[in-house]
Structures are given as structure tokens and as C-alpha cells.
C-alpha positions as CSV (number, residue, x, y, z in Angstrom):
1,M,17.2,-35.0,8.8
2,R,15.1,-37.5,10.8
3,M,13.4,-36.8,14.1
4,P,14.9,-38.9,16.9
5,T,13.2,-42.0,17.9
6,S,12.7,-41.2,21.1
7,A,11.1,-37.8,20.2
8,R,8.9,-39.5,17.9
9,S,7.7,-42.2,20.3
10,R,6.4,-39.4,22.4
11,L,4.2,-38.1,19.6
12,A,2.5,-41.5,18.8
13,V,0.3,-44.4,20.0
14,T,-1.5,-47.3,18.0
15,A,-4.9,-46.7,17.1
16,A,-6.0,-49.2,19.0
17,A,-4.5,-47.8,22.3
18,A,-5.9,-44.2,21.4
19,L,-9.3,-45.8,20.6
20,A,-9.1,-47.4,24.2
21,I,-8.8,-44.0,25.7
22,G,-11.5,-42.1,23.6
23,L,-9.6,-40.1,21.5
24,T,-10.6,-39.5,17.9
25,V,-8.4,-41.6,15.2
26,A,-8.7,-42.6,11.7
27,L,-10.3,-39.1,10.6
28,A,-11.7,-38.6,7.2
29,P,-8.9,-38.2,4.6
30,S,-9.0,-35.2,2.1
31,A,-11.5,-35.7,-1.1
32,G,-9.9,-37.9,-3.5
33,A,-7.5,-39.8,-1.0
34,A,-7.2,-43.3,-0.9
35,T,-4.8,-43.5,2.2
36,T,-5.2,-45.2,5.5
37,P,-4.6,-43.2,8.5
38,P,-1.6,-44.0,9.9
39,T,-0.8,-46.0,13.4
40,Q,2.7,-45.2,14.0
41,P,5.2,-42.8,13.3
42,G,7.0,-43.0,9.8
43,P,10.8,-42.4,8.9
44,L,10.4,-39.1,7.9
45,T,10.0,-35.6,9.7
46,I,8.6,-32.3,8.8
47,P,12.0,-31.0,8.2
48,D,12.9,-34.0,5.8
49,I,10.0,-33.3,3.8
50,H,11.0,-29.8,3.2
51,G,14.7,-30.4,2.5
52,T,17.1,-27.4,1.9
53,T,15.6,-26.1,-1.5
54,F,12.2,-24.3,-2.2
55,L,11.4,-27.6,-3.9
56,S,10.6,-30.5,-1.7
57,P,12.9,-33.9,-2.3
58,Y,9.8,-36.2,-1.9
59,E,7.6,-34.3,-4.5
60,G,4.8,-36.5,-5.7
61,Q,5.8,-39.1,-3.2
62,V,3.5,-41.0,-0.6
63,V,4.8,-40.0,2.8
64,T,3.5,-41.8,6.0
65,G,3.1,-41.2,9.7
66,V,4.3,-37.8,9.5
67,P,4.3,-36.4,13.5
68,G,3.6,-33.2,14.7
69,I,1.5,-30.6,16.6
70,V,-1.6,-28.9,15.2
71,T,-0.8,-25.0,15.0
72,A,-3.9,-23.6,12.9
73,V,-7.0,-24.9,11.1
74,S,-8.4,-23.4,7.9
75,S,-12.0,-24.5,8.6
76,A,-13.8,-22.1,6.0
77,G,-13.5,-21.3,2.0
78,S,-12.7,-23.5,-0.4
79,S,-9.2,-24.3,0.6
80,R,-9.2,-26.2,3.9
81,G,-6.7,-27.8,6.0
82,F,-4.4,-27.5,8.9
83,W,-0.9,-26.6,9.7
84,F,1.2,-29.0,11.9
85,Q,4.9,-28.5,13.5
86,D,7.4,-30.4,14.7
87,P,7.7,-29.2,18.4
88,Q,11.6,-30.5,18.2
89,G,12.1,-27.7,15.6
90,S,14.3,-28.3,12.6
91,P,18.0,-29.3,13.0
92,D,18.8,-27.4,9.8
93,P,18.0,-23.6,9.6
94,S,17.1,-24.1,5.9
95,S,14.2,-26.8,6.7
96,S,11.2,-25.3,7.7
97,A,9.6,-27.2,10.7
98,G,5.9,-26.4,9.8
99,L,4.0,-28.4,7.2
100,F,0.3,-27.7,5.7
101,V,-2.3,-30.3,5.3
102,Y,-4.8,-29.8,2.4
103,S,-8.1,-31.1,3.0
104,G,-10.1,-29.6,0.2
105,S,-13.5,-28.5,0.9
106,K,-13.9,-30.6,3.9
107,T,-13.1,-29.3,7.3
108,P,-10.6,-31.1,8.9
109,S,-11.8,-32.8,12.4
110,V,-8.4,-31.4,14.3
111,A,-7.8,-28.8,17.0
112,V,-4.7,-26.7,17.5
113,G,-2.8,-28.5,20.2
114,D,-3.5,-32.0,18.6
115,S,-0.8,-34.2,18.3
116,V,-1.1,-35.9,15.1
117,L,0.4,-38.4,12.4
118,V,0.0,-37.7,8.7
119,T,0.1,-39.5,6.0
120,G,-0.2,-38.1,2.4
121,T,1.2,-36.9,-1.2
122,V,4.0,-34.4,-1.1
123,E,3.1,-31.7,-3.5
124,D,4.9,-28.3,-4.4
125,Y,1.7,-26.6,-4.8
126,Y,1.9,-23.5,-7.3
127,P,-1.1,-20.8,-6.7
128,D,-1.3,-19.2,-9.8
129,A,-0.9,-22.0,-12.5
130,A,0.5,-25.4,-13.6
131,P,4.0,-25.6,-12.2
132,S,5.3,-25.3,-16.1
133,A,3.8,-22.2,-16.4
134,S,4.1,-20.7,-13.0
135,V,5.8,-17.8,-12.0
136,D,5.4,-18.0,-8.4
137,L,6.9,-19.8,-5.7
138,S,5.5,-23.0,-4.5
139,T,4.3,-24.2,-1.2
140,T,5.2,-27.5,0.1
141,E,2.2,-29.4,1.9
142,L,0.5,-32.8,1.7
143,E,-2.7,-33.6,-0.2
144,K,-4.6,-36.7,-0.5
145,A,-3.9,-37.0,3.2
146,A,-5.1,-39.1,6.1
147,W,-4.2,-38.6,9.8
148,T,-4.7,-39.9,13.3
149,V,-5.2,-37.7,16.4
150,V,-2.7,-39.0,18.9
151,S,-4.0,-36.7,22.1
152,A,-5.0,-33.5,22.5
153,G,-4.2,-30.4,24.3
154,N,-0.7,-30.4,23.9
155,P,1.7,-27.2,24.2
156,V,2.0,-25.6,20.5
157,P,5.3,-24.7,19.5
158,A,6.4,-20.9,20.4
159,P,6.3,-18.9,17.3
160,L,9.2,-17.4,15.5
161,V,9.3,-13.7,16.4
162,I,10.1,-11.7,13.1
163,Q,12.0,-8.8,14.5
164,P,13.8,-5.5,12.5
165,N,16.8,-7.4,11.8
166,S,15.3,-11.0,11.3
167,V,15.0,-10.9,7.5
168,P,18.2,-10.3,5.1
169,T,17.9,-6.9,3.1
170,Q,18.8,-8.5,0.0
171,M,15.7,-10.4,-1.5
172,S,17.1,-13.2,-3.6
173,A,20.0,-14.7,-5.4
174,S,20.4,-14.0,-8.8
175,A,19.8,-16.9,-11.2
176,N,20.1,-14.5,-14.4
177,G,16.6,-14.5,-15.1
178,G,16.3,-18.1,-14.1
179,S,14.6,-20.2,-11.7
180,I,16.0,-20.3,-8.0
181,E,13.9,-23.0,-6.9
182,S,16.9,-25.4,-7.1
183,D,19.2,-23.5,-5.2
184,T,20.7,-24.5,-1.7
185,L,18.8,-22.0,0.6
186,Q,20.8,-19.3,2.6
187,P,18.2,-18.0,5.1
188,T,20.8,-15.7,6.7
189,R,21.8,-14.0,3.2
190,Y,18.4,-13.8,1.3
191,A,14.8,-12.8,2.5
192,L,13.1,-15.4,0.1
193,D,15.1,-18.2,1.7
194,F,14.7,-17.1,4.9
195,Y,10.7,-17.0,4.5
196,K,11.1,-20.4,2.6
197,S,13.1,-22.0,5.3
198,H,10.3,-21.0,7.9
199,E,7.0,-22.0,5.5
200,S,4.1,-22.9,7.6
201,E,5.6,-22.4,10.9
202,L,3.8,-20.3,13.3
203,V,5.4,-16.8,13.1
204,E,4.8,-13.7,14.9
205,V,5.3,-9.7,14.2
206,D,4.7,-7.3,17.3
207,N,3.8,-3.7,17.2
208,A,3.6,-3.7,13.3
209,R,3.3,-0.9,11.4
210,V,0.6,-1.0,8.5
211,V,2.2,0.2,5.4
212,G,-0.5,-0.9,3.2
213,P,-4.3,-0.6,3.9
214,T,-6.9,-3.3,4.3
215,D,-8.5,-4.1,0.9
216,A,-11.3,-5.8,-0.1
217,Y,-10.5,-9.1,0.6
218,G,-9.4,-8.5,4.3
219,E,-5.8,-8.4,3.6
220,L,-3.0,-5.6,4.8
221,Y,0.3,-5.2,4.9
222,V,2.9,-4.3,7.5
223,T,6.6,-4.0,7.8
224,T,9.1,-6.0,9.8
225,K,11.6,-3.3,9.4
226,P,10.0,0.1,10.7
227,N,12.6,2.2,10.6
228,V,13.4,1.4,6.9
229,D,12.3,4.0,4.2
230,R,9.7,5.2,6.0
231,T,7.4,8.1,4.6
232,P,6.2,10.8,6.7
233,R,2.4,9.4,6.7
234,G,3.7,6.0,8.0
235,G,4.1,4.2,4.8
236,M,7.2,2.6,3.4
237,I,8.8,4.0,0.0
238,Y,9.9,2.2,-2.8
239,P,13.5,3.7,-3.8
240,S,14.8,1.8,-6.4
241,Y,14.9,-1.6,-8.3
242,A,17.9,-2.2,-6.4
243,D,16.4,-1.5,-3.1
244,R,13.3,-3.9,-2.8
245,D,12.1,-3.9,0.6
246,T,12.3,-7.3,2.0
247,G,10.4,-6.2,5.7
248,L,7.1,-6.4,4.0
249,L,4.4,-9.2,5.1
250,E,1.1,-9.2,4.1
251,V,-1.3,-10.2,6.9
252,T,-4.8,-11.7,6.1
253,G,-7.4,-13.3,8.8
254,L,-7.1,-17.2,9.2
255,P,-10.0,-18.7,7.2
256,A,-12.3,-19.9,9.8
257,A,-16.1,-19.7,10.4
258,G,-17.1,-17.3,13.1
259,A,-13.5,-15.7,12.9
260,P,-13.7,-12.2,14.3
261,A,-14.0,-9.0,11.8
262,F,-10.3,-8.2,10.4
263,P,-9.4,-4.7,11.2
264,E,-10.1,-1.7,8.7
265,A,-6.4,-0.3,8.8
266,S,-5.1,2.5,6.9
267,V,-1.1,3.1,6.4
268,G,0.5,4.4,9.5
269,D,-1.6,2.3,11.9
270,T,-0.4,-0.2,14.3
271,L,-1.6,-3.6,15.1
272,T,-0.2,-3.7,18.8
273,G,0.9,-6.7,20.7
274,A,1.5,-9.7,18.8
275,T,0.0,-10.8,15.3
276,T,0.5,-14.8,15.3
277,G,-0.3,-17.1,12.6
278,P,1.5,-19.5,10.0
279,L,3.5,-18.3,7.4
280,V,2.5,-19.1,3.8
281,Y,3.0,-18.0,0.3
282,S,0.1,-16.2,-0.9
283,E,-1.7,-17.0,-4.0
284,Y,-1.1,-13.5,-5.5
285,G,2.7,-13.9,-4.8
286,G,4.9,-13.1,-1.5
287,Y,4.6,-14.5,2.0
288,E,1.9,-13.6,4.3
289,I,0.6,-14.5,7.9
290,D,-2.8,-16.2,7.9
291,A,-3.1,-14.8,11.5
292,S,-5.1,-16.6,14.1
293,T,-4.4,-13.6,16.4
294,V,-4.3,-10.1,15.0
295,G,-3.1,-7.3,17.5
296,P,-5.7,-4.7,18.5
297,L,-5.7,-1.7,16.0
298,A,-4.1,1.5,17.0
299,S,-4.9,4.8,14.6
300,G,-2.0,6.2,13.0
301,G,-3.9,9.6,12.3
302,I,-3.5,10.0,8.8
303,Q,-6.2,12.3,7.3
304,P,-7.2,13.0,3.3
305,Q,-5.1,15.9,2.2
306,V,-6.5,19.1,1.0
307,T,-4.6,21.4,-1.2
308,R,-4.7,25.0,-1.7
309,K,-6.7,26.9,-4.1
310,Q,-4.8,28.4,-7.2
311,A,-4.4,32.0,-7.6
312,P,-6.1,33.8,-10.3
313,I,-3.0,34.2,-12.8
314,E,-2.1,30.4,-11.7
315,L,-3.5,27.7,-14.0
316,A,-4.4,24.6,-11.9
317,I,-3.8,21.2,-13.9
318,A,-4.6,17.7,-11.9
319,T,-4.3,14.2,-13.2
320,Y,-6.6,11.6,-11.5
321,N,-7.4,8.1,-12.0
322,V,-10.6,7.1,-11.2
323,E,-10.3,3.5,-11.2
324,N,-12.8,2.0,-13.8
325,L,-15.6,4.4,-13.5
326,A,-18.8,3.8,-15.1
327,P,-22.6,4.8,-14.7
328,T,-23.3,1.3,-12.8
329,D,-21.2,2.2,-10.4
330,P,-22.9,3.3,-7.1
331,A,-23.8,7.0,-6.7
332,S,-21.7,7.3,-3.9
333,K,-18.8,6.4,-5.9
334,F,-19.5,9.8,-8.1
335,T,-20.3,11.7,-5.0
336,E,-16.8,10.8,-3.4
337,L,-15.0,11.7,-6.5
338,A,-16.6,14.9,-6.7
339,Q,-15.8,15.7,-3.1
340,G,-12.2,14.9,-3.9
341,I,-12.1,17.3,-7.2
342,V,-13.8,20.0,-5.4
343,H,-13.1,19.9,-1.9
344,N,-9.5,18.2,-1.8
345,L,-8.4,19.6,-5.2
346,A,-9.7,23.0,-4.8
347,S,-11.6,22.7,-8.1
348,P,-8.6,22.8,-10.4
349,D,-9.0,24.4,-13.9
350,I,-8.2,21.1,-15.8
351,V,-8.3,17.8,-14.6
352,A,-7.0,14.9,-16.8
353,V,-9.3,11.9,-15.8
354,E,-7.8,8.5,-16.4
355,E,-10.2,4.9,-16.6
356,V,-13.7,6.5,-17.6
357,Q,-15.4,3.6,-19.0
358,D,-18.1,3.6,-21.6
359,N,-22.0,4.2,-21.0
360,D,-22.7,0.7,-20.1
361,G,-19.4,-0.3,-18.2
362,T,-18.2,-3.8,-18.9
363,T,-21.2,-5.2,-20.8
364,D,-19.3,-6.0,-24.4
365,D,-21.8,-5.2,-26.7
366,G,-20.1,-2.8,-28.6
367,V,-21.0,0.7,-27.0
368,V,-18.1,3.1,-26.6
369,A,-19.7,6.4,-26.0
370,A,-18.8,7.9,-22.4
371,D,-21.2,10.9,-22.4
372,V,-23.5,9.3,-19.2
373,T,-20.5,8.6,-17.3
374,L,-19.0,11.9,-17.7
375,T,-22.7,13.7,-17.4
376,D,-23.0,11.9,-14.2
377,L,-19.5,12.9,-13.1
378,T,-19.9,16.5,-13.9
379,N,-23.3,16.8,-12.3
380,A,-22.0,15.2,-9.0
381,I,-19.0,18.0,-9.2
382,V,-21.6,20.5,-9.3
383,A,-23.8,19.0,-6.8
384,A,-20.5,19.2,-4.7
385,G,-20.2,23.1,-5.1
386,G,-17.9,23.0,-8.0
387,P,-17.8,24.4,-11.7
388,Q,-19.8,22.8,-14.0
389,Y,-16.8,21.3,-16.2
390,Q,-16.9,20.6,-19.7
391,W,-15.4,18.0,-21.2
392,R,-13.3,16.6,-24.2
393,E,-12.3,13.2,-25.1
394,I,-12.1,10.7,-28.2
395,D,-14.1,7.7,-27.8
396,P,-11.6,4.5,-28.6
397,V,-12.2,1.6,-31.1
398,N,-14.5,-1.0,-29.2
399,D,-12.4,-3.5,-26.9
400,A,-8.8,-1.7,-28.8
401,D,-7.5,0.1,-25.5
402,G,-7.2,-2.9,-22.6
403,G,-8.9,-2.7,-19.3
404,D,-11.9,-4.7,-18.7
405,P,-13.5,-6.1,-21.8
406,G,-16.0,-3.8,-22.6
407,G,-15.1,-1.3,-20.6
408,N,-13.4,0.7,-23.4
409,I,-11.5,3.2,-20.7
410,R,-9.9,6.2,-21.8
411,Q,-8.5,9.4,-20.8
412,V,-10.9,12.7,-20.7
413,F,-10.0,16.4,-20.0
414,L,-12.5,18.1,-17.9
415,F,-12.0,21.9,-18.0
416,N,-13.9,25.1,-16.2
417,P,-14.6,27.1,-19.0
418,Q,-14.8,30.0,-16.9
419,R,-11.2,29.8,-16.4
420,V,-9.4,28.5,-19.3
421,S,-10.4,27.9,-23.2
422,F,-10.2,24.6,-25.1
423,V,-8.9,25.3,-28.6
424,D,-11.6,23.0,-30.6
425,I,-9.8,21.9,-33.8
426,P,-12.1,19.3,-35.7
427,G,-10.6,16.1,-37.0
428,G,-9.4,14.1,-34.3
429,T,-10.5,10.4,-34.5
430,S,-9.6,7.4,-32.8
431,T,-7.4,6.3,-35.4
432,T,-5.9,9.3,-36.8
433,A,-2.7,10.8,-35.7
434,V,-2.4,14.2,-34.4
435,Q,0.3,16.5,-36.0
436,V,2.0,19.5,-35.1
437,Q,1.7,22.4,-37.5
438,D,3.7,25.4,-37.9
439,E,1.2,28.4,-37.9
440,H,3.5,31.6,-38.5
441,G,6.3,29.9,-36.3
442,L,3.8,28.8,-33.5
443,P,3.2,24.9,-33.1
444,Q,-0.7,24.2,-33.5
445,L,-2.4,20.7,-33.4
446,S,-4.1,19.5,-36.7
447,A,-6.7,18.4,-34.4
448,S,-7.6,19.2,-30.9
449,P,-8.5,16.8,-29.4
450,G,-6.4,14.3,-31.1
451,R,-4.3,11.2,-30.0
452,I,-0.7,10.5,-30.8
453,D,0.1,8.2,-33.4
454,P,-2.7,5.8,-32.4
455,T,-2.1,3.1,-34.7
456,N,1.6,2.6,-33.7
457,A,2.4,-1.1,-32.3
458,A,3.2,0.8,-29.3
459,W,-0.5,1.1,-28.3
460,L,-1.6,-2.4,-28.9
461,D,-4.1,-3.2,-26.4
462,S,-3.6,-0.2,-24.3
463,R,-4.8,3.5,-24.2
464,K,-3.8,6.2,-26.4
465,P,-2.5,9.7,-25.3
466,L,-5.3,12.4,-25.6
467,V,-3.7,15.8,-26.8
468,G,-5.6,19.0,-25.9
469,E,-4.6,22.8,-27.0
470,F,-5.9,25.1,-23.9
471,L,-5.7,28.9,-23.7
472,F,-5.2,30.6,-20.5
473,H,-4.8,34.3,-20.1
474,G,-4.0,34.5,-23.8
475,Q,-0.9,31.7,-23.5
476,T,-1.2,28.6,-25.1
477,V,-0.9,25.7,-23.4
478,F,-0.4,21.9,-24.6
479,V,-1.6,19.2,-22.3
480,V,-1.1,15.5,-22.9
481,A,-3.0,12.8,-20.8
482,N,-1.6,9.3,-20.9
483,H,-2.3,6.1,-19.4
484,F,0.6,3.7,-20.2
485,V,0.3,0.0,-20.2
486,A,0.1,-1.9,-17.0
487,K,2.6,-4.3,-15.3
488,L,0.3,-7.2,-15.6
489,A,2.5,-9.3,-17.7
490,D,5.6,-8.7,-15.3
491,Q,6.9,-11.5,-13.0
492,P,6.8,-10.8,-9.2
493,N,9.6,-9.7,-7.1
494,E,9.1,-12.5,-4.8
495,G,8.4,-15.2,-7.6
496,R,10.8,-18.5,-8.9
497,Y,12.8,-15.9,-11.5
498,Q,15.1,-13.7,-10.2
499,P,16.0,-11.2,-11.1
500,P,11.8,-10.8,-12.1
501,A,11.3,-10.2,-15.8
502,E,9.7,-7.2,-16.7
503,P,8.4,-7.6,-20.3
504,S,5.7,-4.7,-20.2
505,E,8.6,-2.2,-19.6
506,Q,9.4,-2.3,-23.1
507,Q,5.9,-1.6,-24.3
508,R,6.0,1.5,-21.7
509,E,9.4,2.7,-22.9
510,A,8.3,2.7,-26.8
511,Q,5.1,4.4,-25.7
512,A,7.3,7.2,-23.9
513,Q,8.9,7.6,-26.9
514,L,6.2,8.4,-29.1
515,V,5.0,10.9,-26.4
516,R,8.6,12.3,-26.2
517,N,8.7,12.7,-30.0
518,F,5.6,14.6,-29.9
519,V,7.0,17.1,-27.3
520,G,10.3,17.6,-29.5
521,D,7.8,17.9,-32.6
522,V,6.1,21.0,-30.7
523,Q,9.5,22.1,-29.1
524,H,11.3,22.3,-32.7
525,I,8.8,24.8,-33.8
526,D,8.8,26.7,-30.3
527,P,11.5,26.0,-27.7
528,T,9.5,28.1,-25.2
529,A,6.2,26.2,-25.8
530,N,4.3,25.4,-22.6
531,V,3.8,21.6,-22.6
532,V,2.7,19.4,-19.8
533,V,2.6,15.7,-20.0
534,V,0.4,14.1,-16.9
535,G,-1.3,10.8,-16.1
536,D,-1.0,7.4,-15.0
537,L,2.2,6.0,-16.6
538,N,2.2,2.6,-14.7
539,D,6.0,3.3,-13.9
540,Y,8.6,4.5,-11.6
541,Q,10.3,7.9,-11.3
542,F,13.5,5.7,-11.7
543,S,12.3,3.9,-14.6
544,P,13.8,4.0,-18.1
545,T,10.0,5.2,-19.2
546,A,10.4,8.4,-17.2
547,H,14.1,8.8,-18.2
548,I,12.9,8.6,-21.8
549,L,10.3,11.6,-21.4
550,T,13.0,13.6,-19.7
551,S,15.9,13.0,-22.1
552,G,17.4,16.2,-23.3
553,G,15.5,18.5,-21.0
554,A,12.6,18.0,-23.0
555,L,10.8,17.9,-19.8
556,R,11.0,17.8,-15.9
557,D,9.3,15.1,-14.0
558,L,8.2,16.9,-10.9
559,I,8.0,14.1,-8.5
560,D,11.6,14.3,-8.5
561,T,11.3,17.9,-6.8
562,L,10.0,16.1,-3.6
563,P,12.0,14.7,-0.9
564,R,12.7,11.1,-1.6
565,N,10.4,9.8,1.1
566,Q,7.7,11.9,-0.3
567,Q,7.4,10.4,-3.8
568,Y,4.9,8.2,-3.9
569,T,1.2,8.2,-5.4
570,Y,0.0,4.4,-5.2
571,D,0.2,1.7,-2.8
572,Y,0.9,-1.9,-3.9
573,D,1.6,-4.7,-1.8
574,G,2.8,-1.8,0.9
575,Q,5.0,-0.1,-0.7
576,S,4.5,3.6,-1.5
577,E,5.7,4.0,-5.0
578,V,5.3,6.4,-7.8
579,L,2.8,5.5,-11.0
580,D,1.3,8.9,-11.8
581,H,3.2,11.7,-12.9
582,I,3.2,15.6,-14.1
583,L,5.7,16.6,-16.2
584,T,6.7,20.2,-17.6
585,S,8.5,21.8,-20.3
586,P,11.5,24.4,-19.2
587,S,9.5,27.3,-20.4
588,I,7.2,26.7,-17.3
589,L,9.3,28.4,-14.5
590,W,6.8,28.7,-11.8
591,A,5.4,25.1,-11.0
592,D,3.5,24.3,-7.6
593,Y,3.5,20.5,-7.6
594,E,2.1,18.1,-5.2
595,P,0.7,14.6,-5.1
596,V,-2.7,14.7,-3.0
597,H,-3.1,11.7,-0.7
598,I,-6.8,11.2,-0.2
599,N,-6.9,7.2,-1.5
600,A,-3.9,5.0,-1.6
601,E,-3.2,5.1,1.8
602,F,-6.7,4.4,3.1
603,A,-9.1,1.4,4.0
604,N,-11.9,3.0,2.5
605,Q,-10.5,4.1,-1.1
606,T,-12.6,5.8,-4.1
607,S,-9.8,4.9,-6.3
608,D,-6.9,3.2,-5.7
609,H,-4.6,6.1,-7.3
610,D,-3.9,9.7,-5.3
611,P,-4.5,12.5,-7.7
612,Q,-1.7,15.0,-8.3
613,I,-1.9,18.6,-9.0
614,V,0.6,21.5,-10.3
615,R,-0.4,25.1,-10.4
616,I,1.6,26.8,-13.2
617,I,1.8,30.0,-14.4
618,P,2.4,29.5,-18.2
619,D,5.5,31.9,-19.3
620,D,7.7,33.9,-17.8
621,P,6.1,35.1,-14.5
622,R,8.1,38.5,-14.5
623,Q,5.8,39.0,-17.4
624,L,2.6,38.4,-15.6
625,W,3.0,39.8,-12.1
């Protein structure tokens, strides 16, 4: 739809007339532009340019004299420009009334409240890759632009207030895995359509609860649906594939020189009052508010959790992803990890640690040993008042286990020799498959520590499970430490392909099957064997990956024993979700389990994962009391 001529005439005067009254005209066009600043309104409005699909009907075309009011300016960083908005709004609810003008590395000479005419080339910009390779949705914008300031100090269009019922509960129409970009937008039915229909418009959220903490880039997540899937600590749980939360919005500070510091918020805090800015599609996928106004922060009061000390007859086993720990990290990281293990986890008897890097971190020079990393960690634990842990691990083949190139991340068993014994059986190497042997009717490992089928294609560019045999009060306990392949290859929930493809899931399913086979080998020899499978499985409790591990009742996923709104170990884009697991065999009748929330919900994190702990009595507890 076009703006009525009478409305357009209120926004535009000729360049000569503007100069006569001392206003700025014919501002410098963006880098690479050969466009002449407009002097008259053109035939198209901002809603016309957007059209009624995710893609502009004018992609690649030059549009002239597009009128609007400047609502926000990006004046810092490498991607500068401004947003402007049609003060008449959009006559079609499927078409946005706001648009971004890209000025490259140059700060645009406009101010909020300026009435402008803009000429430029329409681009559906993909933040992640070339259009043919992108998995994200595009942002419709003008590039190679020139503009004329018609007048200053005009009223800015009122922001759209996004309320709890504004955003539909269904994320998107299904395209059977294909692109939704050519579909006609249905903003009252689908969340992505709603957001696209307001792209680049000023929006507002009021008294918004933080569900994803401020990260290192000055970004956080809030929910516009405060009563949906709330955790006891103020987060938003991710309950199932079918219930993708549509009320999540990223908030980041509008790039501007001299902008106030962005708040350091944790989950459960609130941005009080109004948080306002243009709605944009993030370069990392999903929609965000580039906030020119951020509401004052009110604390929700959550504190890091502290678990209880294990009883003398309880074997305490924890799992903790320490996020690429290396000697090149500051000493403070080792200190904080040690405090977490000693104070918050009460010095477990066994700690399966994931993402331990080699002795020179990400320097890709063939070094694979991690004894310096582990010495630094165990010494820090002693300094924090904890036990002198010993460790067992197997160095990987250089650059064969994924993670940062040169980092050679691996799983490691830390154990307190005053409480539990490690059964050392030689023969475990990075490429040798551990076997389960029948020793007089009891299972025994061919190597301890050992690795499960490490040359299998399921472990390509991924960590191989580490298996160890432990003795506690005369009882044998087999522990399997895992770090399955990550979700990096998966398509985003808020992307152009719906439903999103998750190719990494197939590899995790294959990995889970190999671990399940190993557990079955142990239980075939002794159905009452004590087996504990732990680690970062990079998948949900309701995923096929988890179901494979629990198939046939071989293992019980302990996260399932908690109330649904407490089932989380990680916070991803504002979703409190499960990636880390502890599973136990049926013979373990006593299992006191809990995630210990000390990282994922907080702005100041030592790791991006929360640890978990289980206290077990490895055998029938009636025989030990």
C-alpha cells in the first residue's frame, strides 16, 4: 500500500526550501553509493517496500524518496545506520512501518525525530551467510543510500507495546523443512510472522523478567510471557520440541558512542518500567530489541546453590563441563572452579570433568597432554580447602575430538583416593576400544581408564566416552564420562527453514547407541552391576538421544525425577534446558540427585554449564545400614 499523497506532503519539502530555512539536506550517502539525495517523496512507502512476506517485493531495486521519521541511530561499531518509521503506520498488519538504512562504517548525520526522505537499494540482508547458504531469516533494509533531512524535532511514532498475549504461541507455519520466506505473513497466528510484520519498528516491553543472563557481548534475554513455563528461580523452561517458547526476546544496547553501560543481569531479575528500541533480526538468529532505553534493573535475588555433604556410606559423583579449561586461562577461573567443586558441590568423591584442554590451550602445535591443566585445577581445589584429587584420563589424537582447534578437549575423572579407589587396568589408549570381560561371572574392563569404540564413525570430530572402574566400600562402580557432539550444525528455531533440521541429532543418536551397547555388555554379565553414565550429552531429556540410553530400562535419567519446571542445567538464548545428564542402572536403589545452579543463570559465569551431583549407595542399601 502507498501512503496518501496528502500525508507524504507533510513530510517533504524541496532541497532548496530546506536550505533556505537552514536545515541539513543532501547528507553524505553510505559508502559505495552513487545515489543522489532525494528532494521529493517517491511513490513507495515503507510498508510497500516490506510487502507481506519475509522477502521484499523490491529486492535489488532502487527506491526513491521514501518518507519517514528517524526513530533510532546506530552510531558506533562497524554496522552503522538509522531506523526510520512511517508516522501513519501500516495499513496492512502484515507489513512493517519501520525500515533500517545501512550507512556502513560512517555515522549517519541524522537525529531521532528528523523527518527524512531516503533513496537507496532494497536488500534482504542475511546476517550469517550469502542468501543461498543462509539458514537465518533476512532483514529488509536500504543500502547505498542517500537522504535528505526535511525537518527536525518531529514526534516519534509511539512504540508497539508487546504484551503477554501479543505474540502467538505457535512459532511458525511448517514448510516441511523448506523455506517459509515466500509465505504470506499471518502475524496473528505465527510468532515469526508477528515479529517480521513489526521488523525495524519501535517496540516496548514493560517490567520484563530476565530469563537469559547478560553475556560477554552485552546481551540478555527477557520473556514477554511471564506466566509461561516459569522455573522456580525465574527462568523459562524448555519443555518439549512441540512447545518452543515464542515469548523470548533478546535485548542489547543500541550501538552508540557514549551509551550507558548495559546492565549485568541474572535470571529472575527485572528490567523495570519500559525497555524500548527498534525490533531487529539478530546476526545470531532470532529477534531482538536494540534498546535505546533500558529499564532500571531490579534484582530477583537468586544465589548460587550449595549442595549437602555426602554421608559416609554415600558415593558422591558429579559431572561438570568447565568450558575449555586451559593453563592460559586466568588464575581466577581455576580458583572459582575450585570453589564451586569444594563449596557448592561439597567435594564429591568423583568428578567427571568435560572440556579440559591440553597444556597450551588452543595453540595448535601437536601438544595433547593435559597434566599442567589438571595440576593447576587440583592444586586450586586443595587451596580452596578440598581434597587432593587424583586424575585419570586418556590423551586424544591431536585435533581429532572437536572443540577449539589445538585445544584437544577431553573428559577426565577426578577422584578422592581417601574415599574411593580407582581400579587401574593398563591398555587404554586413544584408539583402543575398551571391552567388557567376564571374570568368574563378574564384569571387568579390559582397560581402565578406557574409551568406548573410539574409531567408530559416530565419534568423528567428537569426544570419545571415558570409562573407569571404581571401588567403594567393596562395591564395583562403572562410570562412563561423556561429551556428545554439539548442536552447531543444526538450523535455528527462528530461521528460514521450518521445522528446523537438526542433523547433529543423528550423530548423537549413534553415540548414545554405542554407550547403550556398552552398558548392555556390562549388564549381560551382571544384571545387578552398578553403572553411572554422566556428562554433557548436548541433548534434551525428551530427545531420541536420551530415549536410546534409557531403552529397555537399562538406565534411568535422573533429571526426569525432578518436577518439570526444575529440569535444566543450561541456559541457551533464554531457555532453561537440559544438556547435562546423570543416568544410573536399576541396581542403584538409592540415588539422591540434583543439578547445582551456580553458573548458567548468572551474568558472571565460571562456566556456561551448571554441574550436577548424585549421591548413591552402590548396592541394596538394606545390606549397608
